[in-house]
C-alpha positions as a Markdown table, in Angstrom:
| # | Residue | x | y | z |
|---|---|---|---|---|
| 1 | Met | -27.6 | 20.0 | 30.7 |
| 2 | Ser | -25.6 | 17.1 | 32.1 |
| 3 | Asn | -24.1 | 16.5 | 28.6 |
| 4 | Ala | -22.5 | 20.0 | 28.5 |
| 5 | Glu | -18.7 | 20.1 | 28.8 |
| 6 | Lys | -17.3 | 21.3 | 32.0 |
| 7 | Ile | -13.6 | 22.2 | 32.4 |
| 8 | Ile | -12.3 | 23.0 | 35.9 |
| 9 | Val | -9.2 | 22.9 | 38.1 |
| 10 | Val | -9.4 | 21.1 | 41.4 |
| 11 | Trp | -6.9 | 21.8 | 44.2 |
| 12 | Ile | -6.8 | 19.2 | 46.9 |
| 13 | Glu | -5.1 | 19.8 | 50.3 |
| 14 | Gly | -4.4 | 17.4 | 53.1 |
| 15 | His | -2.4 | 14.1 | 53.3 |
| 16 | Val | -2.7 | 13.5 | 49.6 |
| 17 | Gln | 0.9 | 12.7 | 48.5 |
| 18 | Gly | 2.5 | 9.3 | 48.9 |
| 19 | Val | -0.9 | 7.6 | 49.1 |
| 20 | Gly | -1.6 | 6.9 | 45.4 |
| 21 | Phe | -3.9 | 9.9 | 45.0 |
| 22 | Arg | -2.8 | 10.7 | 41.5 |
| 23 | Ala | -3.2 | 7.1 | 40.3 |
| 24 | Phe | -6.6 | 7.0 | 42.0 |
| 25 | Val | -7.7 | 10.2 | 40.2 |
| 26 | Gln | -6.4 | 8.9 | 36.8 |
| 27 | Leu | -8.1 | 5.6 | 37.1 |
| 28 | Glu | -11.5 | 7.2 | 38.0 |
| 29 | Ala | -11.1 | 9.9 | 35.2 |
| 30 | Glu | -10.4 | 7.2 | 32.6 |
| 31 | Arg | -13.4 | 5.2 | 33.8 |
| 32 | Leu | -15.6 | 8.3 | 33.4 |
| 33 | Gly | -14.1 | 9.4 | 30.1 |
| 34 | Ile | -12.7 | 12.6 | 31.5 |
| 35 | Arg | -9.7 | 14.3 | 29.8 |
| 36 | Gly | -7.1 | 16.2 | 31.7 |
| 37 | Trp | -4.2 | 15.8 | 34.0 |
| 38 | Val | -3.2 | 15.4 | 37.7 |
| 39 | Arg | 0.0 | 16.4 | 39.4 |
| 40 | Asn | 1.6 | 16.8 | 42.8 |
| 41 | Arg | 2.5 | 20.3 | 44.0 |
| 42 | Leu | 5.8 | 21.0 | 45.8 |
| 43 | Asn | 3.8 | 22.2 | 48.9 |
| 44 | Gly | 2.2 | 18.7 | 49.3 |
| 45 | Asp | -1.1 | 19.4 | 47.6 |
| 46 | Val | -2.5 | 17.7 | 44.4 |
| 47 | Glu | -3.9 | 19.7 | 41.5 |
| 48 | Ala | -6.0 | 18.4 | 38.6 |
| 49 | Leu | -7.5 | 19.8 | 35.4 |
| 50 | Leu | -10.7 | 18.0 | 34.5 |
| 51 | Ala | -12.7 | 18.2 | 31.3 |
| 52 | Gly | -15.8 | 16.2 | 30.5 |
| 53 | Thr | -19.5 | 16.2 | 30.9 |
| 54 | Thr | -20.8 | 18.1 | 33.8 |
| 55 | Arg | -22.2 | 15.0 | 35.4 |
| 56 | His | -18.9 | 13.1 | 35.1 |
| 57 | Val | -16.7 | 16.0 | 36.3 |
| 58 | Asp | -19.0 | 16.6 | 39.3 |
| 59 | Ser | -18.8 | 12.9 | 40.1 |
| 60 | Leu | -15.0 | 12.9 | 40.0 |
| 61 | Ile | -14.9 | 16.0 | 42.2 |
| 62 | Glu | -16.9 | 14.1 | 44.8 |
| 63 | Thr | -14.6 | 11.1 | 44.4 |
| 64 | Cys | -11.6 | 13.5 | 45.0 |
| 65 | Arg | -13.2 | 14.7 | 48.3 |
| 66 | Arg | -12.9 | 11.1 | 49.6 |
| 67 | Gly | -9.6 | 10.1 | 47.9 |
| 68 | Pro | -8.0 | 6.7 | 48.3 |
| 69 | Gly | -8.0 | 4.9 | 51.6 |
| 70 | Glu | -4.8 | 6.3 | 53.0 |
| 71 | Ala | -5.6 | 9.9 | 52.0 |
| 72 | Arg | -7.0 | 12.5 | 54.3 |
| 73 | Val | -8.5 | 15.4 | 52.3 |
| 74 | Val | -8.9 | 18.5 | 54.5 |
| 75 | Asn | -9.9 | 21.0 | 51.7 |
| 76 | Leu | -10.9 | 20.9 | 48.1 |
| 77 | Met | -11.2 | 24.0 | 45.9 |
| 78 | Val | -12.6 | 24.2 | 42.4 |
| 79 | Arg | -11.9 | 27.1 | 40.1 |
| 80 | Met | -12.0 | 27.9 | 36.4 |
| 81 | Pro | -8.7 | 27.3 | 34.6 |
| 82 | Glu | -6.4 | 30.0 | 33.4 |
| 83 | Ala | -5.7 | 30.2 | 29.6 |
| 84 | Asp | -2.1 | 28.9 | 30.2 |
| 85 | Glu | -3.4 | 25.8 | 32.0 |
| 86 | Leu | -5.5 | 24.8 | 29.1 |
| 87 | Ile | -2.4 | 24.4 | 26.9 |
| 88 | Asp | -1.7 | 21.1 | 28.7 |
| 89 | Leu | -5.3 | 19.8 | 28.2 |
| 90 | Pro | -5.0 | 16.7 | 26.1 |
| 91 | Val | -7.3 | 16.0 | 23.2 |
| 92 | Arg | -7.8 | 12.5 | 24.6 |
| 93 | Gly | -6.9 | 10.7 | 27.7 |
| 94 | Phe | -5.9 | 11.6 | 31.2 |
| 95 | His | -2.2 | 12.1 | 32.2 |
| 96 | Leu | 0.1 | 12.3 | 35.1 |
| 97 | Leu | 2.2 | 15.4 | 34.9 |
| 98 | Pro | 5.5 | 16.1 | 36.7 |
| 99 | Thr | 5.4 | 17.8 | 40.1 |
| 100 | Ile | 5.6 | 21.6 | 40.1 |
């Protein structure tokens, strides 16, 4: 079952902007072979769309709970993506998207 593809959206709250959080997520996603994107939100949160094996996506979620050294994650929510969010899911790779 760990080879099944899992696609989720992760919303991370706390001190997560200005600390290299997006680059941290991108580096780990690329290491794990996860497709998707990460972006800052205008309210100070970070949001990511993750697609990969269940095992790798779950591993990246746990990594996001910790964040890079300067980050302070206070809440992490996981949900299923909406259809319009899947439009930006890349066929390959992991991308930084503009802030929204």
